[in-house]
Structure formats: structure tokens, C-alpha cells
C-alpha positions as CSV (number, residue, x, y, z in Angstrom):
1,M,-0.2,0.0,0.4
2,K,2.8,2.4,0.8
3,I,4.4,2.0,-2.8
4,Y,1.1,2.6,-4.3
5,A,0.4,6.0,-2.3
6,T,4.0,7.1,-3.1
7,T,3.2,6.5,-6.6
8,V,0.1,8.1,-6.8
9,A,1.7,11.2,-4.8
10,I,4.6,11.3,-7.3
11,G,2.1,11.5,-10.3
12,T,0.2,14.0,-8.8
13,L,3.0,16.4,-8.1
14,V,4.6,15.8,-11.6
15,G,1.1,16.6,-13.0
16,L,0.7,19.9,-10.5
17,L,4.5,20.8,-11.6
18,L,3.3,20.5,-15.8
19,F,0.5,22.4,-15.2
20,V,2.2,25.5,-13.4
21,L,5.1,25.3,-15.8
22,L,3.1,25.0,-19.0
23,A,0.2,27.0,-18.0
24,P,-0.9,29.3,-20.9
25,G,-0.2,33.1,-20.1
26,N,3.2,32.1,-18.1
27,G,5.2,32.1,-21.5
28,L,7.1,28.9,-20.8
29,A,4.8,26.8,-23.1
30,A,4.9,29.3,-26.3
31,T,8.7,29.5,-26.0
32,H,9.3,25.8,-26.1
33,G,6.8,25.0,-28.9
34,V,4.2,23.2,-26.4
35,T,0.6,23.0,-26.9
36,V,-1.3,22.9,-23.2
37,A,-4.8,21.5,-23.9
38,R,-7.0,20.5,-21.2
39,I,-8.3,17.1,-21.4
40,S,-10.8,16.6,-18.6
41,L,-13.7,18.3,-20.7
42,G,-16.3,16.7,-22.4
43,P,-18.4,17.0,-25.5
44,G,-18.8,20.9,-26.4
45,G,-16.4,21.5,-23.6
46,V,-18.8,20.9,-20.9
47,Q,-17.3,20.5,-17.2
48,G,-17.0,17.1,-16.1
49,N,-19.8,16.4,-13.5
50,N,-17.5,14.6,-10.8
51,H,-13.7,14.5,-9.8
52,A,-10.8,12.8,-11.8
53,N,-7.7,11.4,-10.0
54,Y,-5.0,9.3,-10.4
55,A,-3.0,11.1,-13.5
56,A,-0.3,9.3,-15.1
57,I,1.9,11.0,-17.7
58,S,3.8,9.1,-20.3
59,A,7.8,9.3,-20.2
60,D,7.9,11.8,-23.1
61,G,4.7,13.7,-21.8
62,R,2.6,12.9,-25.1
63,Y,0.1,10.9,-23.3
64,I,-2.0,11.5,-20.1
65,A,-4.6,9.1,-18.5
66,Y,-6.6,9.5,-15.7
67,N,-9.5,8.1,-13.7
68,A,-12.8,10.5,-14.0
69,I,-15.8,9.4,-11.7
70,A,-17.4,12.0,-14.0
71,S,-20.5,10.6,-16.1
72,N,-20.9,13.0,-18.9
73,L,-16.8,13.0,-20.5
74,V,-18.0,10.3,-23.1
75,L,-20.7,10.5,-25.4
76,S,-23.0,7.0,-25.6
77,D,-21.1,5.6,-22.6
78,T,-23.1,2.4,-22.3
79,N,-21.4,0.4,-19.4
80,N,-22.4,3.1,-16.8
81,V,-18.6,3.0,-15.4
């Protein structure tokens, strides 16, 4: 359980650090040719109706995965999970 908690804490810290460093408006993303996009929005840009957690970022920063409890992020979600 300790390893899991440490992994989650590190993942959260890395996600927060990337958000702060690459946030639009601070100039860092633009100077490095980086695109910052909010990925936790549903169709039409709607805010999720519940929380997301357990973020994971690939080694090259290209892919991000997360667990979301929100039920309105995927169109035609039929498994209710």
C-alpha cells in the first residue's frame, strides 16, 4: 500500500508541476513550442460532473491518462462505469 500511495503522490506532484510550468499565460509553453490542452472536458467543452484523479503521464509527456468519476465525459457511454 505504501508503494501505491507514493506512486500516486509522485504522479500528482508531476501533474501539478507540469500544469504550473506549462500553463497558458506564463510564456514558458510558447517559447518551447508546447501545446497545452485541457483534457478533462466532455463533448462541447462541458465540465465533468464529478472528480478526476490518479493521473499518469507517459515518459515523453505525450500521453496522459486519468481516472474520472464524471458520467458526462464520453458520448454514448453504455457501461455506466
